[in-house]
Structure formats: structure tokens, C-alpha cells
DRENPA-3360 file (N, C-alpha, C; in nm, 2 decimals, always signed):
BEGIN
1 = XXXXXXXX = +0.09/-0.11/+0.01/+0.00/+0.00/+0.00/+0.09/+0.13/+0.01 ~ +0.06/+0.22/-0.07/+0.14/+0.32/-0.11/+0.10/+0.46/+0.00 ~ +0.18/+0.51/+0.03/+0.17/+0.64/+0.15/+0.15/+0.75/+0.09 ~ +0.12/+0.75/-0.04/+0.13/+0.89/-0.11/-0.02/+0.97/-0.07 ~ +0.01/+1.08/-0.03/-0.12/+1.17/-0.01/-0.10/+1.30/-0.07 ~ -0.20/+1.35/-0.13/-0.18/+1.48/-0.18/-0.31/+1.56/-0.17 ~ -0.30/+1.69/-0.17/-0.40/+1.80/-0.15/-0.37/+1.92/-0.24 ~ -0.47/+1.98/-0.27/-0.47/+2.11/-0.33/-0.53/+2.23/-0.24;
9 = XXXXXXXX = -0.47/+2.34/-0.22/-0.51/+2.45/-0.14/-0.51/+2.58/-0.23 ~ -0.59/+2.65/-0.21/-0.58/+2.80/-0.27/-0.48/+2.87/-0.20 ~ -0.41/+2.96/-0.29/-0.32/+3.04/-0.22/-0.36/+3.15/-0.14 ~ -0.41/+3.11/-0.02/-0.47/+3.20/+0.08/-0.43/+3.19/+0.22 ~ -0.40/+3.29/+0.30/-0.36/+3.26/+0.42/-0.44/+3.16/+0.51 ~ -0.60/+3.19/+0.49/-0.68/+3.10/+0.55/-0.65/+2.96/+0.54 ~ -0.60/+2.92/+0.43/-0.56/+2.77/+0.39/-0.46/+2.73/+0.46 ~ -0.36/+2.82/+0.52/-0.26/+2.76/+0.61/-0.30/+2.65/+0.72;
17 = XXXXXXXX = -0.41/+2.68/+0.78/-0.46/+2.58/+0.89/-0.49/+2.45/+0.81 ~ -0.53/+2.45/+0.69/-0.57/+2.33/+0.63/-0.45/+2.25/+0.57 ~ -0.35/+2.33/+0.54/-0.22/+2.27/+0.52/-0.15/+2.20/+0.63 ~ -0.16/+2.26/+0.75/-0.10/+2.20/+0.87/-0.18/+2.07/+0.91 ~ -0.31/+2.08/+0.89/-0.39/+1.95/+0.92/-0.36/+1.85/+0.82 ~ -0.34/+1.86/+0.70/-0.30/+1.77/+0.60/-0.19/+1.70/+0.62 ~ -0.07/+1.78/+0.67/+0.04/+1.73/+0.71/+0.03/+1.64/+0.85 ~ -0.04/+1.70/+0.95/-0.07/+1.62/+1.06/-0.14/+1.50/+1.04;
25 = XXXXXXXX = -0.23/+1.49/+0.95/-0.31/+1.35/+0.92/-0.21/+1.26/+0.86 ~ -0.12/+1.33/+0.75/-0.02/+1.23/+0.70/+0.07/+1.17/+0.80 ~ +0.13/+1.27/+0.88/+0.22/+1.21/+1.00/+0.14/+1.10/+1.07 ~ +0.03/+1.13/+1.12/-0.03/+1.05/+1.23/-0.05/+0.91/+1.16 ~ -0.10/+0.92/+1.02/-0.14/+0.79/+0.95/-0.02/+0.72/+0.91 ~ +0.11/+0.76/+0.92/+0.23/+0.68/+0.88/+0.32/+0.68/+0.99 ~ +0.27/+0.72/+1.11/+0.37/+0.67/+1.23/+0.49/+0.79/+1.24 ~ +0.48/+0.90/+1.18/+0.58/+0.99/+1.20/+0.58/+1.07/+1.32;
33 = XXXXXXXX = +0.68/+1.07/+1.40/+0.70/+1.14/+1.53/+0.66/+1.28/+1.53 ~ +0.62/+1.35/+1.63/+0.57/+1.47/+1.65/+0.68/+1.58/+1.60 ~ +0.80/+1.54/+1.64/+0.91/+1.66/+1.61/+0.92/+1.67/+1.46 ~ +0.92/+1.55/+1.39/+0.94/+1.55/+1.24/+0.82/+1.60/+1.18 ~ +0.70/+1.57/+1.23/+0.59/+1.64/+1.17/+0.57/+1.79/+1.18 ~ +0.62/+1.85/+1.30/+0.64/+1.99/+1.31/+0.74/+2.05/+1.21 ~ +0.85/+1.97/+1.19/+0.95/+2.01/+1.08/+0.89/+2.01/+0.94 ~ +0.81/+1.92/+0.91/+0.75/+1.90/+0.80/+0.64/+2.02/+0.78;
41 = XXXXXXXX = +0.55/+2.04/+0.87/+0.46/+2.14/+0.86/+0.53/+2.28/+0.84 ~ +0.64/+2.30/+0.91/+0.72/+2.44/+0.89/+0.76/+2.46/+0.76 ~ +0.82/+2.34/+0.69/+0.87/+2.35/+0.55/+0.75/+2.38/+0.46 ~ +0.62/+2.33/+0.49/+0.51/+2.35/+0.39/+0.46/+2.47/+0.42 ~ +0.46/+2.52/+0.54/+0.41/+2.68/+0.57/+0.51/+2.78/+0.49 ~ +0.64/+2.76/+0.52/+0.72/+2.85/+0.45/+0.72/+2.85/+0.30 ~ +0.70/+2.74/+0.23/+0.68/+2.74/+0.09/+0.57/+2.81/+0.06 ~ +0.45/+2.78/+0.14/+0.31/+2.83/+0.10/+0.31/+2.98/+0.11;
49 = XXXXXXXX = +0.37/+3.02/+0.21/+0.37/+3.18/+0.25/+0.47/+3.25/+0.14 ~ +0.57/+3.18/+0.10/+0.66/+3.25/+0.00/+0.59/+3.26/-0.14 ~ +0.50/+3.14/-0.17/+0.43/+3.15/-0.30/+0.34/+3.25/-0.30 ~ +0.25/+3.29/-0.18/+0.16/+3.40/-0.18/+0.23/+3.53/-0.18 ~ +0.33/+3.56/-0.09/+0.38/+3.69/-0.09/+0.47/+3.72/-0.18 ~ +0.55/+3.63/-0.23/+0.67/+3.65/-0.33/+0.65/+3.61/-0.48 ~ +0.57/+3.49/-0.47/+0.54/+3.43/-0.62/+0.42/+3.50/-0.68 ~ +0.30/+3.51/-0.60/+0.18/+3.58/-0.65/+0.17/+3.72/-0.62;
57 = XXXXXXXX = +0.25/+3.76/-0.52/+0.24/+3.90/-0.48/+0.13/+3.93/-0.38 ~ +0.04/+3.84/-0.37/-0.08/+3.86/-0.26/-0.16/+3.72/-0.26 ~ -0.26/+3.71/-0.19/-0.34/+3.60/-0.19/-0.42/+3.58/-0.34 ~ -0.46/+3.46/-0.36/-0.52/+3.45/-0.48/-0.59/+3.31/-0.48 ~ -0.67/+3.27/-0.58/-0.74/+3.14/-0.59/-0.64/+3.04/-0.66 ~ -0.51/+3.08/-0.68/-0.42/+2.99/-0.77/-0.41/+2.87/-0.69 ~ -0.38/+2.74/-0.75/-0.37/+2.63/-0.68/-0.22/+2.61/-0.63 ~ -0.21/+2.55/-0.51/-0.08/+2.50/-0.45/-0.11/+2.36/-0.41;
65 = XXXXXXXX = -0.02/+2.26/-0.48/-0.05/+2.13/-0.46/+0.07/+2.08/-0.38 ~ +0.02/+2.00/-0.28/+0.13/+1.92/-0.20/+0.11/+1.78/-0.17 ~ +0.22/+1.70/-0.21/+0.20/+1.56/-0.22/+0.33/+1.52/-0.12 ~ +0.28/+1.43/-0.03/+0.38/+1.37/+0.07/+0.35/+1.20/+0.05 ~ +0.50/+1.16/+0.07/+0.52/+1.01/+0.05/+0.62/+0.97/+0.15 ~ +0.62/+0.87/+0.22/+0.72/+0.80/+0.29/+0.82/+0.74/+0.18 ~ +0.94/+0.74/+0.23/+1.04/+0.69/+0.14/+1.15/+0.64/+0.24 ~ +1.26/+0.56/+0.19/+1.35/+0.52/+0.28/+1.42/+0.63/+0.36;
73 = XXXXXXXX = +1.44/+0.74/+0.31/+1.52/+0.83/+0.37/+1.43/+0.92/+0.46 ~ +1.29/+0.92/+0.47/+1.21/+0.99/+0.54/+1.08/+1.02/+0.47 ~ +1.06/+1.14/+0.45/+0.93/+1.20/+0.37/+0.96/+1.27/+0.25 ~ +0.93/+1.23/+0.15/+0.95/+1.30/+0.01/+0.82/+1.38/+0.00 ~ +0.84/+1.50/-0.04/+0.73/+1.61/-0.06/+0.76/+1.66/-0.21 ~ +0.64/+1.69/-0.27/+0.65/+1.74/-0.40/+0.56/+1.87/-0.38 ~ +0.63/+1.99/-0.40/+0.54/+2.11/-0.37/+0.52/+2.17/-0.51 ~ +0.41/+2.21/-0.56/+0.37/+2.27/-0.68/+0.32/+2.40/-0.68;
81 = XXXXXXXX = +0.34/+2.49/-0.73/+0.26/+2.62/-0.76/+0.26/+2.67/-0.89 ~ +0.18/+2.77/-0.93/+0.16/+2.83/-1.06/+0.23/+2.97/-1.08 ~ +0.29/+3.01/-0.96/+0.34/+3.15/-0.95/+0.45/+3.16/-1.06 ~ +0.50/+3.27/-1.10/+0.62/+3.29/-1.18/+0.73/+3.20/-1.15 ~ +0.81/+3.17/-1.24/+0.93/+3.07/-1.24/+1.02/+3.12/-1.13 ~ +1.06/+3.03/-1.05/+1.16/+3.06/-0.93/+1.20/+2.93/-0.86 ~ +1.32/+2.92/-0.89/+1.40/+2.81/-0.83/+1.48/+2.85/-0.71 ~ +1.41/+2.81/-0.58/+1.48/+2.84/-0.45/+1.62/+2.78/-0.44;
89 = XXXXXXXX = +1.61/+2.66/-0.49/+1.76/+2.61/-0.47/+1.88/+2.69/-0.53 ~ +1.85/+2.77/-0.61/+1.96/+2.87/-0.68/+2.00/+2.96/-0.58 ~ +1.92/+3.01/-0.49/+1.94/+3.11/-0.40/+1.97/+3.07/-0.24 ~ +1.97/+2.94/-0.23/+1.98/+2.89/-0.09/+2.12/+2.95/-0.02 ~ +2.23/+2.96/-0.09/+2.34/+3.03/-0.04/+2.32/+3.16/+0.01 ~ +2.23/+3.25/-0.05/+2.21/+3.38/+0.00/+2.16/+3.38/+0.14 ~ +2.06/+3.28/+0.18/+2.00/+3.27/+0.31/+2.11/+3.22/+0.40 ~ +2.20/+3.14/+0.37/+2.31/+3.09/+0.45/+2.42/+3.20/+0.48;
97 = XXXXXXXX = +2.44/+3.27/+0.38/+2.52/+3.40/+0.39/+2.47/+3.51/+0.51 ~ +2.32/+3.51/+0.50/+2.26/+3.60/+0.58/+2.26/+3.55/+0.73 ~ +2.26/+3.41/+0.74/+2.28/+3.38/+0.89/+2.41/+3.40/+0.94 ~ +2.51/+3.40/+0.85/+2.65/+3.42/+0.90/+2.69/+3.57/+0.96 ~ +2.59/+3.67/+0.90/+2.60/+3.81/+0.93/+2.55/+3.82/+1.07 ~ +2.60/+3.93/+1.14/+2.53/+3.97/+1.27/+2.40/+4.01/+1.26 ~ +2.30/+4.00/+1.34/+2.15/+4.01/+1.33/+2.13/+4.15/+1.27 ~ +2.19/+4.26/+1.32/+2.17/+4.39/+1.27/+2.21/+4.41/+1.12;
105 = XXXXXXXX = +2.29/+4.33/+1.06/+2.34/+4.34/+0.93/+2.26/+4.25/+0.83 ~ +2.17/+4.16/+0.89/+2.10/+4.08/+0.80/+1.99/+4.14/+0.71 ~ +1.97/+4.10/+0.61/+1.87/+4.17/+0.50/+1.74/+4.11/+0.57 ~ +1.62/+4.20/+0.54/+1.50/+4.16/+0.56/+1.47/+4.03/+0.46 ~ +1.41/+3.93/+0.51/+1.37/+3.82/+0.42/+1.50/+3.73/+0.39 ~ +1.48/+3.62/+0.33/+1.58/+3.53/+0.27/+1.61/+3.42/+0.36 ~ +1.57/+3.45/+0.51/+1.62/+3.34/+0.60/+1.54/+3.20/+0.57 ~ +1.42/+3.22/+0.52/+1.34/+3.10/+0.49/+1.40/+3.00/+0.40;
113 = XXXXXXXX = +1.48/+3.06/+0.32/+1.57/+2.98/+0.23/+1.67/+2.88/+0.30 ~ +1.72/+2.94/+0.42/+1.82/+2.88/+0.49/+1.77/+2.79/+0.56 ~ +1.64/+2.81/+0.62/+1.55/+2.72/+0.68/+1.53/+2.60/+0.60 ~ +1.48/+2.61/+0.48/+1.45/+2.51/+0.40/+1.57/+2.42/+0.36 ~ +1.67/+2.49/+0.35/+1.80/+2.40/+0.30/+1.86/+2.32/+0.42 ~ +1.83/+2.38/+0.55/+1.87/+2.31/+0.67/+1.80/+2.20/+0.71 ~ +1.65/+2.20/+0.69/+1.57/+2.09/+0.71/+1.57/+1.98/+0.60 ~ +1.59/+2.01/+0.48/+1.57/+1.92/+0.36/+1.72/+1.85/+0.34;
121 = XXXXXXXX = +1.71/+1.71/+0.33/+1.82/+1.65/+0.29/+1.85/+1.65/+0.14 ~ +1.75/+1.65/+0.07/+1.78/+1.66/-0.09/+1.67/+1.76/-0.15 ~ +1.69/+1.80/-0.24/+1.63/+1.91/-0.30/+1.64/+1.89/-0.47 ~ +1.54/+1.91/-0.53/+1.55/+1.92/-0.68/+1.42/+1.99/-0.73 ~ +1.45/+2.09/-0.81/+1.35/+2.19/-0.89/+1.35/+2.16/-1.05 ~ +1.20/+2.19/-1.07/+1.19/+2.20/-1.23/+1.08/+2.28/-1.25 ~ +1.07/+2.35/-1.35/+0.95/+2.42/-1.40/+0.92/+2.35/-1.52 ~ +0.78/+2.30/-1.50/+0.72/+2.22/-1.59/+0.57/+2.24/-1.62;
129 = XXXXXXXX = +0.53/+2.24/-1.73/+0.38/+2.28/-1.76/+0.32/+2.40/-1.67 ~ +0.43/+2.51/-1.68/+0.37/+2.64/-1.63/+0.36/+2.61/-1.47 ~ +0.44/+2.52/-1.42/+0.43/+2.50/-1.24/+0.58/+2.50/-1.23 ~ +0.59/+2.56/-1.11/+0.73/+2.54/-1.03/+0.70/+2.41/-0.95 ~ +0.79/+2.32/-0.97/+0.79/+2.18/-0.90/+0.91/+2.17/-0.81 ~ +0.89/+2.16/-0.68/+1.00/+2.13/-0.58/+0.99/+2.02/-0.51 ~ +1.08/+1.92/-0.53/+1.10/+1.79/-0.45/+1.18/+1.81/-0.35 ~ +1.14/+1.79/-0.22/+1.23/+1.80/-0.09/+1.22/+1.66/-0.03;
137 = XXXXXXXX = +1.32/+1.62/+0.02/+1.32/+1.50/+0.13/+1.35/+1.55/+0.27 ~ +1.27/+1.52/+0.35/+1.30/+1.54/+0.50/+1.32/+1.41/+0.58 ~ +1.45/+1.42/+0.62/+1.49/+1.30/+0.72/+1.39/+1.29/+0.82 ~ +1.36/+1.15/+0.87/+1.28/+1.15/+0.99/+1.37/+1.10/+1.10 ~ +1.37/+1.17/+1.20/+1.46/+1.13/+1.30/+1.40/+1.03/+1.41 ~ +1.25/+1.03/+1.39/+1.21/+0.94/+1.50/+1.07/+0.92/+1.44 ~ +1.02/+0.78/+1.46/+0.88/+0.75/+1.43/+0.80/+0.71/+1.54 ~ +0.69/+0.70/+1.54/+0.60/+0.67/+1.64/+0.64/+0.51/+1.66;
145 = XXXXXXXX = +0.66/+0.44/+1.58/+0.70/+0.30/+1.58/+0.84/+0.28/+1.64 ~ +0.92/+0.37/+1.65/+1.05/+0.35/+1.71/+1.04/+0.36/+1.86 ~ +0.93/+0.42/+1.92/+0.91/+0.43/+2.03/+0.76/+0.39/+2.08 ~ +0.74/+0.27/+2.13/+0.60/+0.22/+2.16/+0.54/+0.29/+2.25 ~ +0.41/+0.29/+2.27/+0.34/+0.38/+2.36/+0.36/+0.32/+2.49 ~ +0.37/+0.42/+2.59/+0.38/+0.37/+2.74/+0.25/+0.34/+2.80 ~ +0.24/+0.26/+2.88/+0.11/+0.22/+2.96/+0.03/+0.37/+2.99 ~ -0.09/+0.38/+2.97/-0.16/+0.50/+2.99/-0.16/+0.60/+2.91;
153 = XXXX = -0.07/+0.59/+2.80/-0.05/+0.71/+2.71/-0.17/+0.71/+2.60 ~ -0.19/+0.83/+2.53/-0.29/+0.83/+2.47/-0.28/+0.74/+2.34 ~ -0.18/+0.71/+2.30/-0.14/+0.61/+2.19/-0.17/+0.48/+2.20 ~ -0.19/+0.44/+2.35/-0.20/+0.30/+2.37/-0.33/+0.24/+2.31;
% end
């Protein structure tokens, strides 16, 4: 049985709650631990808000598709949007350079790129069929299966 799950959301801030619920359902259904689930939610939220703010320039009804699947390395994500072409992997080093600067010298923005690079073990980008397509792999450090429930715990 495949663990692939996908959903499409409008590029609206109100949909962020739905993206978080989607990630949580995926993680719970696949035994992914809480910390890894929170990291995955953070990745999706960062990409989602960047699409709205920088890609489309504001909220819209443009679709954003998120697909999640378990793999040997952790969780593989495919993130797709219809914003103008932008390959975040080409500018990740800018975010890292900003982190090396003292806080008062850091530029506004760009730190999300460093966050994405720091959380993802692998990344690949393509612009296909008028869509930005970003594949990321998030290593999972712990799964629920790694730590069986303790007597009296909610998972028991």
C-alpha cells in the first residue's frame, strides 16, 4: 500500500490551517513522530507563504499542490505552484550567508531559504507545464513505531 497523499489548496492565508491539518493527518497515519511532523509542517508553511507573498504577490485562488510520501530516507514532498518561475535552490546560499552576518546586518527576508536548506536532505527543482515543482526530502529522526506507547499514554 502506498503512503502517497496529496491535496490542493488555494493560495490564501486562511488555507494555512488546512495545510497544517493535512500534514498532521499524513504524519499520524504513517507513524511519523511529533518533532518530524512539526518540521514538515514548517517546510510546507514556509513554501506556502513564500508562494503567496513573493510568487503571486498576494493571496489568490491559484492552486498549490502538496504531495507527501514515505521513502527510505524519511518523507518525500512534491510542492507545486503556478507562480512565476522561481528556483529556490539557486538562491539557498544567500540565506546561509545572511545567517553568518550579525543580526543587525542581516537583510529582511531570505532566511526562509536557509531554513528550507537546513531541514531538507535533498532538493530538486523543475519548471514544468507552467508550474514550479520542488521535490524535498525531509529525514525523519523518529517515528512513533520507534517508541512504543507507554502504559496509559493516549497512543496505547
